[in-house]
KEDOMAR-390726 format. One record per residue (C-alpha): x, y, z; residue number from 1; chain; residue in one letter. Coordinates in nm, 3 decimals, always signed. Layout:
% residues N
<node c1="X" c2="Y" c3="Z" k="NUM" c="A" r="A"/>
...
This chain:
% residues 200
<node c1="-2.950" c2="-0.156" c3="+0.072" k="1" c="A" r="M"/>
<node c1="-3.071" c2="-0.518" c3="+0.061" k="2" c="A" r="E"/>
<node c1="-3.340" c2="-0.621" c3="+0.313" k="3" c="A" r="D"/>
<node c1="-3.101" c2="-0.859" c3="+0.487" k="4" c="A" r="G"/>
<node c1="-2.856" c2="-0.584" c3="+0.582" k="5" c="A" r="Y"/>
<node c1="-2.848" c2="-0.273" c3="+0.800" k="6" c="A" r="I"/>
<node c1="-2.698" c2="+0.040" c3="+0.647" k="7" c="A" r="A"/>
<node c1="-2.408" c2="+0.184" c3="+0.845" k="8" c="A" r="T"/>
<node c1="-2.444" c2="+0.532" c3="+0.699" k="9" c="A" r="G"/>
<node c1="-2.086" c2="+0.498" c3="+0.570" k="10" c="A" r="I"/>
<node c1="-2.163" c2="+0.480" c3="+0.198" k="11" c="A" r="K"/>
<node c1="-1.839" c2="+0.331" c3="+0.070" k="12" c="A" r="E"/>
<node c1="-1.833" c2="+0.071" c3="+0.348" k="13" c="A" r="F"/>
<node c1="-2.191" c2="-0.027" c3="+0.261" k="14" c="A" r="D"/>
<node c1="-2.099" c2="-0.049" c3="-0.107" k="15" c="A" r="R"/>
<node c1="-1.807" c2="-0.283" c3="-0.034" k="16" c="A" r="I"/>
<node c1="-1.975" c2="-0.502" c3="+0.229" k="17" c="A" r="T"/>
<node c1="-2.348" c2="-0.462" c3="+0.171" k="18" c="A" r="G"/>
<node c1="-2.387" c2="-0.331" c3="+0.528" k="19" c="A" r="G"/>
<node c1="-2.423" c2="-0.521" c3="+0.855" k="20" c="A" r="I"/>
<node c1="-2.613" c2="-0.853" c3="+0.826" k="21" c="A" r="P"/>
<node c1="-2.945" c2="-0.847" c3="+1.014" k="22" c="A" r="R"/>
<node c1="-2.994" c2="-1.087" c3="+1.302" k="23" c="A" r="G"/>
<node c1="-2.626" c2="-1.176" c3="+1.336" k="24" c="A" r="E"/>
<node c1="-2.374" c2="-1.134" c3="+1.617" k="25" c="A" r="V"/>
<node c1="-2.078" c2="-0.928" c3="+1.495" k="26" c="A" r="I"/>
<node c1="-1.755" c2="-0.874" c3="+1.689" k="27" c="A" r="L"/>
<node c1="-1.592" c2="-0.532" c3="+1.651" k="28" c="A" r="L"/>
<node c1="-1.226" c2="-0.556" c3="+1.750" k="29" c="A" r="E"/>
<node c1="-0.972" c2="-0.282" c3="+1.815" k="30" c="A" r="E"/>
<node c1="-0.636" c2="-0.286" c3="+1.992" k="31" c="A" r="E"/>
<node c1="-0.755" c2="+0.010" c3="+2.198" k="32" c="A" r="F"/>
<node c1="-0.945" c2="+0.331" c3="+2.133" k="33" c="A" r="G"/>
<node c1="-1.295" c2="+0.454" c3="+2.054" k="34" c="A" r="I"/>
<node c1="-1.322" c2="+0.389" c3="+1.680" k="35" c="A" r="V"/>
<node c1="-1.536" c2="+0.078" c3="+1.730" k="36" c="A" r="K"/>
<node c1="-1.774" c2="+0.283" c3="+1.949" k="37" c="A" r="S"/>
<node c1="-1.798" c2="+0.558" c3="+1.687" k="38" c="A" r="I"/>
<node c1="-1.872" c2="+0.292" c3="+1.423" k="39" c="A" r="F"/>
<node c1="-2.150" c2="+0.140" c3="+1.636" k="40" c="A" r="A"/>
<node c1="-2.293" c2="+0.483" c3="+1.716" k="41" c="A" r="Q"/>
<node c1="-2.305" c2="+0.573" c3="+1.347" k="42" c="A" r="Q"/>
<node c1="-2.501" c2="+0.258" c3="+1.274" k="43" c="A" r="I"/>
<node c1="-2.742" c2="+0.331" c3="+1.561" k="44" c="A" r="A"/>
<node c1="-2.782" c2="+0.689" c3="+1.441" k="45" c="A" r="S"/>
<node c1="-2.851" c2="+0.579" c3="+1.083" k="46" c="A" r="E"/>
<node c1="-3.103" c2="+0.323" c3="+1.208" k="47" c="A" r="L"/>
<node c1="-3.282" c2="+0.586" c3="+1.416" k="48" c="A" r="A"/>
<node c1="-3.320" c2="+0.809" c3="+1.109" k="49" c="A" r="K"/>
<node c1="-3.505" c2="+0.522" c3="+0.942" k="50" c="A" r="N"/>
<node c1="-3.723" c2="+0.437" c3="+1.243" k="51" c="A" r="G"/>
<node c1="-3.503" c2="+0.159" c3="+1.383" k="52" c="A" r="G"/>
<node c1="-3.453" c2="+0.103" c3="+1.754" k="53" c="A" r="K"/>
<node c1="-3.120" c2="+0.043" c3="+1.932" k="54" c="A" r="T"/>
<node c1="-3.031" c2="-0.080" c3="+2.280" k="55" c="A" r="L"/>
<node c1="-2.686" c2="+0.058" c3="+2.367" k="56" c="A" r="Y"/>
<node c1="-2.535" c2="-0.114" c3="+2.671" k="57" c="A" r="I"/>
<node c1="-2.242" c2="+0.069" c3="+2.829" k="58" c="A" r="T"/>
<node c1="-2.079" c2="+0.152" c3="+3.160" k="59" c="A" r="Q"/>
<node c1="-2.068" c2="+0.518" c3="+3.056" k="60" c="A" r="K"/>
<node c1="-2.334" c2="+0.766" c3="+3.170" k="61" c="A" r="P"/>
<node c1="-2.581" c2="+0.880" c3="+2.905" k="62" c="A" r="R"/>
<node c1="-2.430" c2="+1.230" c3="+2.907" k="63" c="A" r="E"/>
<node c1="-2.087" c2="+1.097" c3="+2.811" k="64" c="A" r="K"/>
<node c1="-2.224" c2="+0.891" c3="+2.522" k="65" c="A" r="V"/>
<node c1="-2.423" c2="+1.192" c3="+2.402" k="66" c="A" r="E"/>
<node c1="-2.114" c2="+1.416" c3="+2.421" k="67" c="A" r="A"/>
<node c1="-1.904" c2="+1.169" c3="+2.223" k="68" c="A" r="Q"/>
<node c1="-2.167" c2="+1.135" c3="+1.953" k="69" c="A" r="M"/>
<node c1="-2.194" c2="+1.513" c3="+1.929" k="70" c="A" r="H"/>
<node c1="-1.818" c2="+1.544" c3="+1.868" k="71" c="A" r="I"/>
<node c1="-1.853" c2="+1.320" c3="+1.564" k="72" c="A" r="Y"/>
<node c1="-2.161" c2="+1.485" c3="+1.417" k="73" c="A" r="G"/>
<node c1="-2.434" c2="+1.263" c3="+1.562" k="74" c="A" r="M"/>
<node c1="-2.731" c2="+1.317" c3="+1.791" k="75" c="A" r="E"/>
<node c1="-2.846" c2="+1.078" c3="+2.062" k="76" c="A" r="L"/>
<node c1="-3.199" c2="+1.023" c3="+1.938" k="77" c="A" r="K"/>
<node c1="-3.492" c2="+0.887" c3="+2.139" k="78" c="A" r="E"/>
<node c1="-3.480" c2="+0.558" c3="+1.950" k="79" c="A" r="R"/>
<node c1="-3.133" c2="+0.490" c3="+2.094" k="80" c="A" r="I"/>
<node c1="-3.177" c2="+0.363" c3="+2.451" k="81" c="A" r="E"/>
<node c1="-2.873" c2="+0.384" c3="+2.681" k="82" c="A" r="I"/>
<node c1="-2.865" c2="+0.116" c3="+2.952" k="83" c="A" r="E"/>
<node c1="-2.617" c2="-0.029" c3="+3.202" k="84" c="A" r="T"/>
<node c1="-2.484" c2="-0.388" c3="+3.173" k="85" c="A" r="P"/>
<node c1="-2.754" c2="-0.496" c3="+3.421" k="86" c="A" r="N"/>
<node c1="-2.997" c2="-0.477" c3="+3.129" k="87" c="A" r="K"/>
<node c1="-2.828" c2="-0.783" c3="+2.974" k="88" c="A" r="L"/>
<node c1="-3.039" c2="-1.014" c3="+3.189" k="89" c="A" r="T"/>
<node c1="-3.367" c2="-0.879" c3="+3.052" k="90" c="A" r="E"/>
<node c1="-3.315" c2="-0.792" c3="+2.687" k="91" c="A" r="I"/>
<node c1="-3.637" c2="-0.806" c3="+2.486" k="92" c="A" r="E"/>
<node c1="-3.669" c2="-0.884" c3="+2.118" k="93" c="A" r="D"/>
<node c1="-3.804" c2="-0.547" c3="+2.008" k="94" c="A" r="D"/>
<node c1="-3.469" c2="-0.391" c3="+1.913" k="95" c="A" r="Y"/>
<node c1="-3.324" c2="-0.379" c3="+1.564" k="96" c="A" r="D"/>
<node c1="-2.973" c2="-0.340" c3="+1.705" k="97" c="A" r="L"/>
<node c1="-2.806" c2="-0.425" c3="+2.036" k="98" c="A" r="I"/>
<node c1="-2.464" c2="-0.274" c3="+2.107" k="99" c="A" r="V"/>
<node c1="-2.254" c2="-0.402" c3="+2.398" k="100" c="A" r="I"/>
<node c1="-1.958" c2="-0.175" c3="+2.474" k="101" c="A" r="E"/>
<node c1="-1.652" c2="-0.308" c3="+2.657" k="102" c="A" r="N"/>
<node c1="-1.758" c2="-0.668" c3="+2.594" k="103" c="A" r="F"/>
<node c1="-1.406" c2="-0.795" c3="+2.669" k="104" c="A" r="S"/>
<node c1="-1.391" c2="-0.612" c3="+3.003" k="105" c="A" r="I"/>
<node c1="-1.745" c2="-0.697" c3="+3.115" k="106" c="A" r="L"/>
<node c1="-1.695" c2="-1.069" c3="+3.061" k="107" c="A" r="F"/>
<node c1="-1.321" c2="-1.114" c3="+3.123" k="108" c="A" r="S"/>
<node c1="-1.393" c2="-1.319" c3="+3.438" k="109" c="A" r="D"/>
<node c1="-1.614" c2="-1.570" c3="+3.257" k="110" c="A" r="L"/>
<node c1="-1.494" c2="-1.915" c3="+3.163" k="111" c="A" r="G"/>
<node c1="-1.479" c2="-2.029" c3="+2.802" k="112" c="A" r="T"/>
<node c1="-1.806" c2="-2.225" c3="+2.819" k="113" c="A" r="K"/>
<node c1="-1.986" c2="-1.930" c3="+2.979" k="114" c="A" r="E"/>
<node c1="-1.869" c2="-1.702" c3="+2.697" k="115" c="A" r="I"/>
<node c1="-1.989" c2="-1.955" c3="+2.437" k="116" c="A" r="I"/>
<node c1="-2.328" c2="-1.977" c3="+2.610" k="117" c="A" r="D"/>
<node c1="-2.356" c2="-1.597" c3="+2.631" k="118" c="A" r="L"/>
<node c1="-2.287" c2="-1.548" c3="+2.261" k="119" c="A" r="V"/>
<node c1="-2.528" c2="-1.832" c3="+2.177" k="120" c="A" r="A"/>
<node c1="-2.803" c2="-1.666" c3="+2.384" k="121" c="A" r="D"/>
<node c1="-2.742" c2="-1.333" c3="+2.210" k="122" c="A" r="L"/>
<node c1="-2.756" c2="-1.511" c3="+1.875" k="123" c="A" r="G"/>
<node c1="-3.109" c2="-1.630" c3="+1.954" k="124" c="A" r="K"/>
<node c1="-3.230" c2="-1.270" c3="+1.961" k="125" c="A" r="K"/>
<node c1="-3.398" c2="-1.133" c3="+1.651" k="126" c="A" r="K"/>
<node c1="-3.176" c2="-0.826" c3="+1.680" k="127" c="A" r="S"/>
<node c1="-2.840" c2="-0.762" c3="+1.519" k="128" c="A" r="T"/>
<node c1="-2.580" c2="-0.762" c3="+1.798" k="129" c="A" r="V"/>
<node c1="-2.249" c2="-0.573" c3="+1.799" k="130" c="A" r="L"/>
<node c1="-1.992" c2="-0.682" c3="+2.059" k="131" c="A" r="L"/>
<node c1="-1.722" c2="-0.417" c3="+2.108" k="132" c="A" r="L"/>
<node c1="-1.395" c2="-0.569" c3="+2.224" k="133" c="A" r="S"/>
<node c1="-1.049" c2="-0.437" c3="+2.310" k="134" c="A" r="D"/>
<node c1="-0.779" c2="-0.684" c3="+2.209" k="135" c="A" r="L"/>
<node c1="-0.561" c2="-0.824" c3="+2.486" k="136" c="A" r="G"/>
<node c1="-0.822" c2="-0.812" c3="+2.766" k="137" c="A" r="I"/>
<node c1="-0.944" c2="-1.169" c3="+2.719" k="138" c="A" r="L"/>
<node c1="-0.674" c2="-1.434" c3="+2.697" k="139" c="A" r="D"/>
<node c1="-0.579" c2="-1.570" c3="+2.354" k="140" c="A" r="E"/>
<node c1="-0.795" c2="-1.880" c3="+2.387" k="141" c="A" r="K"/>
<node c1="-1.102" c2="-1.678" c3="+2.487" k="142" c="A" r="Q"/>
<node c1="-1.048" c2="-1.433" c3="+2.198" k="143" c="A" r="E"/>
<node c1="-1.021" c2="-1.724" c3="+1.954" k="144" c="A" r="S"/>
<node c1="-1.337" c2="-1.883" c3="+2.094" k="145" c="A" r="V"/>
<node c1="-1.534" c2="-1.558" c3="+2.061" k="146" c="A" r="V"/>
<node c1="-1.419" c2="-1.517" c3="+1.699" k="147" c="A" r="R"/>
<node c1="-1.527" c2="-1.874" c3="+1.627" k="148" c="A" r="T"/>
<node c1="-1.877" c2="-1.853" c3="+1.776" k="149" c="A" r="V"/>
<node c1="-1.980" c2="-1.509" c3="+1.644" k="150" c="A" r="V"/>
<node c1="-2.119" c2="-1.467" c3="+1.293" k="151" c="A" r="D"/>
<node c1="-1.874" c2="-1.199" c3="+1.184" k="152" c="A" r="G"/>
<node c1="-1.558" c2="-1.013" c3="+1.283" k="153" c="A" r="V"/>
<node c1="-1.473" c2="-0.654" c3="+1.187" k="154" c="A" r="I"/>
<node c1="-1.129" c2="-0.537" c3="+1.298" k="155" c="A" r="R"/>
<node c1="-1.015" c2="-0.174" c3="+1.318" k="156" c="A" r="F"/>
<node c1="-0.639" c2="-0.132" c3="+1.278" k="157" c="A" r="R"/>
<node c1="-0.399" c2="+0.159" c3="+1.291" k="158" c="A" r="F"/>
<node c1="-0.035" c2="+0.214" c3="+1.204" k="159" c="A" r="E"/>
<node c1="+0.168" c2="+0.505" c3="+1.340" k="160" c="A" r="D"/>
<node c1="+0.481" c2="+0.443" c3="+1.133" k="161" c="A" r="K"/>
<node c1="+0.394" c2="+0.722" c3="+0.892" k="162" c="A" r="S"/>
<node c1="+0.576" c2="+1.048" c3="+0.954" k="163" c="A" r="V"/>
<node c1="+0.278" c2="+1.280" c3="+0.932" k="164" c="A" r="D"/>
<node c1="-0.035" c2="+1.084" c3="+1.027" k="165" c="A" r="R"/>
<node c1="-0.183" c2="+0.763" c3="+1.165" k="166" c="A" r="I"/>
<node c1="-0.300" c2="+0.525" c3="+0.893" k="167" c="A" r="R"/>
<node c1="-0.625" c2="+0.347" c3="+0.979" k="168" c="A" r="R"/>
<node c1="-0.788" c2="+0.051" c3="+0.806" k="169" c="A" r="S"/>
<node c1="-1.069" c2="-0.201" c3="+0.845" k="170" c="A" r="I"/>
<node c1="-1.024" c2="-0.571" c3="+0.781" k="171" c="A" r="V"/>
<node c1="-1.311" c2="-0.819" c3="+0.784" k="172" c="A" r="I"/>
<node c1="-1.174" c2="-1.170" c3="+0.844" k="173" c="A" r="P"/>
<node c1="-1.520" c2="-1.323" c3="+0.900" k="174" c="A" r="K"/>
<node c1="-1.853" c2="-1.215" c3="+0.752" k="175" c="A" r="F"/>
<node c1="-2.167" c2="-1.345" c3="+0.585" k="176" c="A" r="S"/>
<node c1="-1.966" c2="-1.336" c3="+0.262" k="177" c="A" r="H"/>
<node c1="-1.595" c2="-1.300" c3="+0.181" k="178" c="A" r="I"/>
<node c1="-1.463" c2="-0.943" c3="+0.197" k="179" c="A" r="V"/>
<node c1="-1.105" c2="-0.950" c3="+0.067" k="180" c="A" r="D"/>
<node c1="-1.052" c2="-0.576" c3="+0.058" k="181" c="A" r="E"/>
<node c1="-0.857" c2="-0.392" c3="+0.328" k="182" c="A" r="I"/>
<node c1="-1.059" c2="-0.072" c3="+0.373" k="183" c="A" r="I"/>
<node c1="-0.871" c2="+0.248" c3="+0.463" k="184" c="A" r="P"/>
<node c1="-1.068" c2="+0.503" c3="+0.663" k="185" c="A" r="F"/>
<node c1="-1.040" c2="+0.831" c3="+0.848" k="186" c="A" r="K"/>
<node c1="-1.217" c2="+0.985" c3="+1.146" k="187" c="A" r="V"/>
<node c1="-1.317" c2="+1.350" c3="+1.163" k="188" c="A" r="D"/>
<node c1="-1.602" c2="+1.571" c3="+1.283" k="189" c="A" r="G"/>
<node c1="-1.844" c2="+1.376" c3="+1.063" k="190" c="A" r="S"/>
<node c1="-1.744" c2="+1.042" c3="+1.212" k="191" c="A" r="G"/>
<node c1="-1.592" c2="+0.756" c3="+1.015" k="192" c="A" r="I"/>
<node c1="-1.559" c2="+0.780" c3="+0.639" k="193" c="A" r="S"/>
<node c1="-1.375" c2="+0.560" c3="+0.394" k="194" c="A" r="I"/>
<node c1="-1.054" c2="+0.713" c3="+0.259" k="195" c="A" r="D"/>
<node c1="-1.111" c2="+0.668" c3="-0.113" k="196" c="A" r="T"/>
<node c1="-0.776" c2="+0.831" c3="-0.191" k="197" c="A" r="R"/>
<node c1="-0.594" c2="+0.531" c3="-0.053" k="198" c="A" r="R"/>
<node c1="-0.634" c2="+0.161" c3="-0.116" k="199" c="A" r="R"/>
<node c1="-0.427" c2="-0.080" c3="+0.091" k="200" c="A" r="V"/>
């Protein structure tokens, strides 16, 4: 892994993308569901293994985050700090990664300029920042503004038209470099892994 990127722990994803760019604000989008949270938790878990420190901001109690991580084969390590959204007003620069769950819900009442200012302030941090957003919570203009002001966008998609299973894929419309590939993936007891049997 290059110095300018954080490994996700998802080997094929890291091979395709290089990992998550350090020091950037990345938007993780999903229509609804927990895949974006699992993705962020895997990155935090991988960072912790290598001595990195994560601030995980969520409305969920610590026990619920820990239980979810356990389901997908991860442990909530000491180097992953769970905090409420109140922590946003006093974030220090000693974290490698900052994860903000339910970004779209937490800031749905903000005006467009306030959202721009918030993302700009987060971008001044030395940390890599992941904003987890459910599509359709913010209005279309706000969603477009967020996509414009962040450094990267990773979108998790699913199709349920298949007879036997849901087909999931990752698209990366905005990143530090162009990623043209649509990346199929699956979720099981080991978390997210890239489905190398299928290329979209």
